[in-house]
GUVOSE-972502 format. One record per residue (C-alpha): x, y, z. Coordinates in steps of 0.1 Angstrom, whole numbers, plus 5000, padded with zeros to 4 digits. Each point is the difference from the previous one (the first is absolute). Example, Ala and Ser with C-alpha at 12.3 -4.5 7.8 and 13.67 -1.06 7.14 Angstrom:
512349555078501450344993
This chain:
322468015669497150114977498950304981497550095026502750045027502150224976496950214992499250045037503650115006499750264972496950145013501550035034502850204988497750234981498250075033503250125016501450354997503349864985501750074965500849644991499849804967496949795011499749854964503249815004500049805032502749755007499049695018502049925033500449665017496749925016499149885033497449755010497450275010500750274974501450094966502450294996500950264973502250294997499750314979502850264992499650365006499550194967502450295006502149845028500549645000500850015037496350085007498949664991497249825019499149655009496549884997498949695019496649844991498549735022499449664983496449904997498749835033502950165019499450065037502450295001498950325015501950274983498250285019501549885032503449954983499950364987499250125036503149815012502250154973498950355009500649945038503349834994501250294977499050255029502049795024503150034980499949654986501450014964497149884977498850094965498050315000496349924997498150184971496649835002497949725009496949904979497349734993499549964963497849724987499949845035503749984998502150195027502950204986503150175016502050274982503450115014503150164989502649784986503249965021503349934982502249725011500249625003498049755019501549684986501749845031502949814983500950294978500050245030502249755019502549974972500450384996500550095036503249985020500149945038499750365009497050074978498349685012500350125035498950354990496949864983499149805030500450305023497650194977497549735003500449995037499350385002497149964977498549725021500350195031498250304986497149784988499749825033500350315022498650294980497549884974496450075011497649714997497550044972496549985013499149674982503449825003499149675018501949835027501149664987501249695019502049824973500749695021496349935005499150074964502649784985499349715025496550014985501350014965502249715006497149795012497850124972502749904974499649635006503749955000501249775027503150155015501049875034502950235005497950314992497349865025502649965026501450354994496650155002499449855034503250115014499750354985496650035018501349875032503050235001498450314986501850305017498250335012499350234971502050304994498350344996498249964968500950224969499450034963501849694986501049974964499749624999502549924973502950235010502849814981502650014973498050004968497550265012502850275004500850224972503850065001501650294983503950034999500149785030497550185022496449955009497850214977496649855008498149725016497349854978497349745000497850115029497049774994500849795031500250285024498249955032499750135037502149755021503249915017503050194984502349715009498349804973501450244974503549995014500149615002498449964965502950164981502549765016498449694987502249784979498050034967500550385002503849965002500349894965503149805008501850305015502049965034498250295018497149925024498050304987499449964962503249814996501850345002500850075037499749895035497050055024502450205021500550264973496250024995499150015036502550285006498450224974496549905010500750095037501750334991496950104980497749935030499149644995499949765029502449704994498249685010501149745025501949714984497649745009497050214989501850074967500749624996496249925005499050254974502549874976498449655005496750144993501350154968501349654989496749855008498150274981502249974970499749624999496250025000500250274973502149774979497349745005497450244988501950104970500649654989496349935005499150294978501849824971498749655009496450125002500350174966499250345015503350154987502249764980503750075005503249805001501350245025497049945023500349634995503749985010499650235030498349725018503449845006501050295021497649885028502749755010502750275003497950195025499149675019503849935005500650345015496849965022501449675012503350185010498050275019497849735018503049805011502350295010
């Protein structure tokens, strides 16, 4: 994080009609594609804002992300209220209201009893149904075929992974008919939910949103890495039965078991290739990080589950 990103964030806040302390920004944990800050409200601390500044050379399109946030909010999905979207010094910037709560998975899991775990997963099920059934597609939101994209990325990586190659072949051969397309979050999992007193306060991190098969969202949140050691199938917190009941009651269409299993296998494949990409970012020197280096070992974990799927 450098002074330029902080300066851009300060200028973005000044361009918004908000009464916040823009001189005293606090850095938040940054993602791969953006740097984030928060600024407190001057007369009311609860009126804080979050400022996200795209990193240099980032391919993120925050204009589309802003449109998704607006439409998701109109559909009844709990999201941070959007304040403004700007381009400053060729960097894209997104400013939204801060939503109080916790996003740290293991802390959330420690603090919730069984009843609250199930209530939270029901909240997420209702929010997912609102997104998939009522959110209007923004004009420039692209339709994305993740399987095709990540097969290409696997081949481009130069890594020889026979299990992933076999899984890709089987996934292509057994591809089911697509569900009615919808706005898909793309990373709808524990860690991207702001939890306040055991209930869902907001869904964040919309940069991977796309137009596609909603079953992909449902399957992604059940992957083992997003259970963080918990026993529940959804975020380690509760069963898919609990989630699907809330999803169905809010208007969502519960997928066939075989279709859901296929999308889950796609999620495992995609995450494995993502792990390769993150490891290569470190190895190439593009972004030196022990965390990125170590994440390469997680490829094998996904391969083991894909073997189970292929041999079931």
